[in-house]
C-alpha positions as CSV (number, residue, x, y, z in Angstrom):
1,M,-18.1,18.6,5.1
2,K,-20.4,15.6,4.8
3,A,-17.5,13.3,4.0
4,L,-15.6,14.5,7.2
5,I,-18.6,13.8,9.4
6,I,-19.3,10.4,7.8
7,G,-15.6,9.6,8.1
8,L,-15.6,10.5,11.8
9,F,-18.7,8.5,12.4
10,V,-17.3,5.4,10.7
11,I,-14.1,5.6,12.7
12,A,-16.0,5.9,15.9
13,A,-18.2,2.9,15.0
14,A,-15.1,0.9,14.2
15,I,-13.6,1.7,17.6
16,I,-16.8,1.0,19.4
17,A,-17.0,-2.4,17.6
18,C,-13.6,-3.4,18.9
19,L,-14.1,-2.4,22.5
20,P,-15.2,-5.1,25.0
21,A,-18.1,-2.9,26.1
22,G,-19.2,-2.5,22.4
23,L,-19.4,-5.5,20.1
24,G,-16.2,-7.0,21.3
25,W,-14.8,-7.8,17.9
26,W,-11.2,-7.3,18.8
27,E,-10.3,-11.0,18.6
28,E,-11.8,-11.2,15.2
29,V,-10.0,-8.1,14.0
30,L,-6.7,-9.6,15.2
31,A,-7.5,-12.9,13.4
32,F,-8.2,-11.0,10.2
33,L,-5.0,-8.9,10.5
34,R,-3.0,-12.1,11.1
35,G,-4.5,-13.7,8.0
36,A,-4.2,-10.6,5.8
37,L,-0.6,-9.7,6.7
38,P,1.1,-12.4,4.5
39,V,-1.2,-11.5,1.6
40,L,-0.4,-7.8,2.0
41,A,3.3,-8.5,2.3
42,A,3.1,-10.5,-1.0
43,F,1.4,-7.6,-2.8
44,I,3.9,-5.1,-1.4
45,G,6.8,-7.3,-2.6
46,L,5.2,-7.7,-6.0
47,I,4.8,-4.0,-6.4
48,A,8.4,-3.4,-5.3
49,L,9.6,-6.0,-7.8
50,F,7.7,-4.2,-10.7
51,I,9.1,-0.8,-9.6
52,G,12.6,-2.3,-9.6
53,I,12.2,-3.7,-13.1
54,V,10.9,-0.4,-14.4
55,D,13.8,1.4,-12.7
56,I,16.3,-0.9,-14.4
57,K,14.6,-0.3,-17.8
58,D,14.7,3.5,-17.3
59,R,18.4,3.4,-16.5
60,I,19.1,1.4,-19.7
61,V,17.1,3.9,-21.8
62,A,18.9,6.8,-20.1
63,R,22.3,5.3,-20.9
64,K,21.3,4.8,-24.5
65,E,20.2,8.4,-24.8
66,E,23.5,9.6,-23.2
67,K,25.4,7.6,-25.8
68,I,23.3,9.1,-28.6
69,E,23.9,12.6,-27.3
70,E,27.7,12.0,-27.0
71,K,27.8,10.8,-30.7
72,T,25.9,13.9,-31.9
73,E,28.2,16.3,-30.2
């Protein structure tokens, strides 16, 4: 319950900080997002690359296992 209340409070504080009547940080938030987007895209691409490599390795191992099973039958 405490985490829910704290979470709602933090979300409300973030929204208030971005509003012009609050702290007016919307421009800074946009600048941060513009700067962080290429870095985030690079990390997502790197993760996708690793997942693809692992998938290829799993397929190779599965084919080897199928060949072994065929030989034993």
